[in-house]
N, C-alpha and C positions, 0 to 999 in steps of 0.2 A: 608288717605281715599283710600280704594281699588278701582280697576277699576270697579267692578260690582256695587258698591254703587254709584260711580260717574256717571256711565251711566244711572242709574235710576233717577238721579237728572238733567239730561240734559233738555234743551228745545227742543221740537220735532216739526216737521212739522205736523199740524193737518190733520186728515183724510179728503180727499176731497179737499186738498189745491189747490191753483192755479197751483203750479208746477206739481202736479200729473195729473191734466187735461191737461196741456201743454205737459207733457211728453208723454201722450197717443196720443195727436194730432200729435206730431212730429214722434212718432213711426208709426202711421197710414200713414203719408205722406211719410216717409222713405221707407215703404214697398210697397206702392201703387202709388208712384209718376208717374209711367208710365201711369196710368189711369187718372191722374189729377182729383182726387176726388173733388166733389163740397163741398161747405160749409155745405150744408144740409146733405150730406153723412158723413162728418167728425163729425158734431154735433150729429148725430144719433149714431155714434160709441162710443162717450164719454158720451152719455146720457144728452146732453144739447140742448137748442134751438139754431137755427142758430144765432139769434140776441144776445143771451146771450154769446155764444162762441165768436162771433165777438168782443164784448166789452171786454170780459175777455182777449182774446189773444192779442188784440191791446193794452190794458192797460199794459200787461206784457211785450210785445216785442216791442211795438212802431210801428208795422205794422200788417196788416191783415193776417189771415191764407193763403189767396190766394197769397199775396205778399211774404210771407215766403216760400210757396211752390215754387214760381218762383225763389227766390233768393238763397236758400240754399239746395234744394234737391240734392241728390247725382248726378243725371243725369246732371243738369245744372252746378254744381260745377266742376265735372270732365271735362266737355267740355270746359268751360270758363277758368278754371285755367290751363288746359293743353295748351291752346293757349297763356299762359303768362299773362292773364288779372287778375289784382288784384280782390279780392272778392268784394270790394266796387264798383269798376268800373262795375263789372258784375251786381251788384244790381241796379246801375244807368241805365244800358242798359235795364234792365227789368222793368223800370218804377218807381223805387223808387225815392222819392224826395231827392235831394242832400244836404249834410250838408255844411254850410258856414265855419265851422271849425271842427276839430277833437278833440274828447276827448280820453284820455287813462289814465291808472293808473300810476301815477308818482311814481317811486320807487328809493330809494337809497339802494344799497346793498353792503354787504361785505361777504367774504368767511372765514370760520374758517381755521386755519393753518393746514398743512398736519398732524402735530402731534395730533392736536385736533380731526381731522377726524379719524385717526387710532385708537384713544382711544374709538371709537364707542359710543361717548356720555358721557364717564366717566367724572364726574365733572360738567355736565350740569344738570340744573333743567328745565324740560320742563313742562310748565303749559298748560292745555288744556281744551277745552269746546266744546260742540255741540251747533250750532246756526242755525237759519233759514237763508236761502239764496234763491235767485231766482231759484236755481237748486237743491232744496231739502236740506237735512241737510248737514251742513258743519262742519267738525272737524277742529278746529283752534288750532294750537300749537305755543307757543311763549317761547322765552328765554328772559333774561334781555337785550339782544342785539337787539331783534326785532322778527318779524314773522319768524318762522322756518319751519312750516308745515301747509298745507291746503289740506284737502281731502274732498270727497263727499261720501254720502251713502244714501241708501233708508231705510225707517223704518224697523227695525228688523236686519239690517246689521251693527249696531253701533260697536259691539264688534269686528267684522272682520275688520272694517275700522281702529279702534284703534290699533289692533294687527299688522295690515299691516304697519302702520306708526311707531309704537314703535319698530318693528323689524329692522328698519333702524338704530336706535341708541339704541341698547339693554342695554347699560351700563348707560344710563341716568336715572335720578330720575324723575318720573312723578307725577304731582299733579293736581287734578281737581280744576280749578280756573276760573270760568266763568267771574268773575269780571275783571280778567287780560286779558282774550281773547275777551270779548265783544267789547271793543273799536276797536280792529283790525277788527273784523267781520263787524262792522258798517262802517269803513273806506273803506274796500275792496269792499263792495257791494253797495255803494251809490256813483254814479258817480258825484253828486254835491260836493262831498268832495275830488275829485281827483284834487289836486292842486300842481303845480310845486314848489310853495314856501313852501309847507308842505308835503314833500315826505314821503311815507310809508317806514319804516325801515324794511329791510329784511336781514336775515342772511342765507347764503347758505351753507349747510353741505353736502359735497360730495368730490369726487376725483377732482384733478385739471382738468382733461378732462371733467368731468360732469359739473363743474362750468363754464368752457368755453362755453359749449353747452347751459347751462341755461342763461348765459349772452347774447349769440346770440339770444335766444328766446325773451329776454326782448327788443331787438331792432326791432322786427317785429311789425309794427304799427297795431292798431285795424283796422279791415276791410280788412286786407291783409293776405295772407297765404304764407308759404315758404316750399319748398320741403326739405326732409332730405338731399338730395345730395347738395342742395344749402347751407344749414347750414354747411355741411362738408367743402365746399369751403371757407366759410366765416371764419372758425376757422383754416384754413390752413391744413386741413386733407382731401383732395379731394377723397381719396379712402376709407374713414371711414364711409360711409353712414350707415352701419349696427350698428356700434358702436354709432353713433350719435342717431340712432333710439332707442337704448337701454338706452342711457342717457336721451333722451326725456321722455321715459317711466318711468324712475326712478325719475323724477322731483318731489320733495316733496312739492312744493308750487304751487299747481294747481291754474289755473285762473290768479293769480298774475304774475307768470312766465308762459307766455301763450303757453304751450305745445299744446293747442287745435288748434293753428294756424299752426302747422306742418302737412304737408300732404305728400302723396306719390308722386312720380315723375310724375304720370299721372294726379295729382290733386285729386285723390281719398281720401276721408276722412278715412284714415286707423285707426288702433287700438288706443284706448284711455283707460288709466288705469281705469277710472271711468265710462266707457261705451260709445259707439258711440252715443247713443241717447242723452246723456248729452253733448257730444261734439257738436252735431248739435244744441242743445238748446243754448249753450253758443255762438256759432257763430251767431245764429239768434238773440239772445239778443243784441249782439254787433252791428249787422246790424241795429237793432231798435234804439240803442243809437245814432248811427251815423246819422240816418235819422231825429232824433229830435234835433240834434246839431244846434246851431244858425248859 
C-alpha cells in the first residue's frame, strides 16, 4: 500500500475536537499571559461559553484554565524554573492540589547497534498508523522490537509528518498497519495503563550520542524540567549543550521520550519539533495528571 492510500485510511481528529479548542486556549494564554485573560475572555475567543469551556478544559487537563494559566504560562515557568524550582513544585506554590503519588510512563528501551543505525533502516520493516491523541493526531511507528517513532501533526499535515519521520530511516520498508500501531497508541496515551510491571517496549534508533541524550530524557520525572546544560552534565559532556539540544530535537519518540521536559538555561520553553503550543499542552496535561494522582 502506498503512502497516499495509507494516509487516506487513517483515523483523524474530527473538526472541532477537544484538542483544537484546547490548542486555541493555550495559544491565547501564551500570547496574552501578561494580561491574565479572564475565563470569559478566553471563552469568547474560542467561541464557547465560560461554563462549557471550564468543563471541557478541566476534563481534558485536570485543572481549570485559570490554574493552567498560573502553572504553565511562559512568564511563571521562566521565573520559577530559573530559580531551580521543579515544575510540579511551582504548580503547588500556585495553589494546585498536590498528588499523593506520581504517575509516569514506564518504559523499557534498547538501542539498535551502530551497524544497524548506519544502515539507515535497511532490513527494518516500519509499520505505521495515525491515531487520535490528547494533542492532535499522532503518527505511531513500530518495528517487531517495539515502538520506534511517535510524531504529532495537525489536520492536513499528515504527509509532511510522515515524510519527516521516514527521512530518518530512508532505507526502511514502510507498511500502513493500524492494527499493529493501535495497541501502542492506546498504551502511550492512557495513564491508567502505565504500569511498571508491564513496561512499554521502545527501540531507539540513533547515534550513540543521541541515544545517551534520549536515555537521560527518560530519567526526567513527570512534573519536572531539565536544562540542556544539565543534560549535558549528566551524560558527561558538560560543554556539549548545543549538541544536546540538537539530539533532543532529533528525538523520534516524542512524548514517550520526554523531550518536552527539556528547557533553556533560563527556564524558557524553547523550541519543540512539533510546535511550542503542543509542548505547553503536554506540560499542562502532565500537570493535570499529577494533580489527579492519589
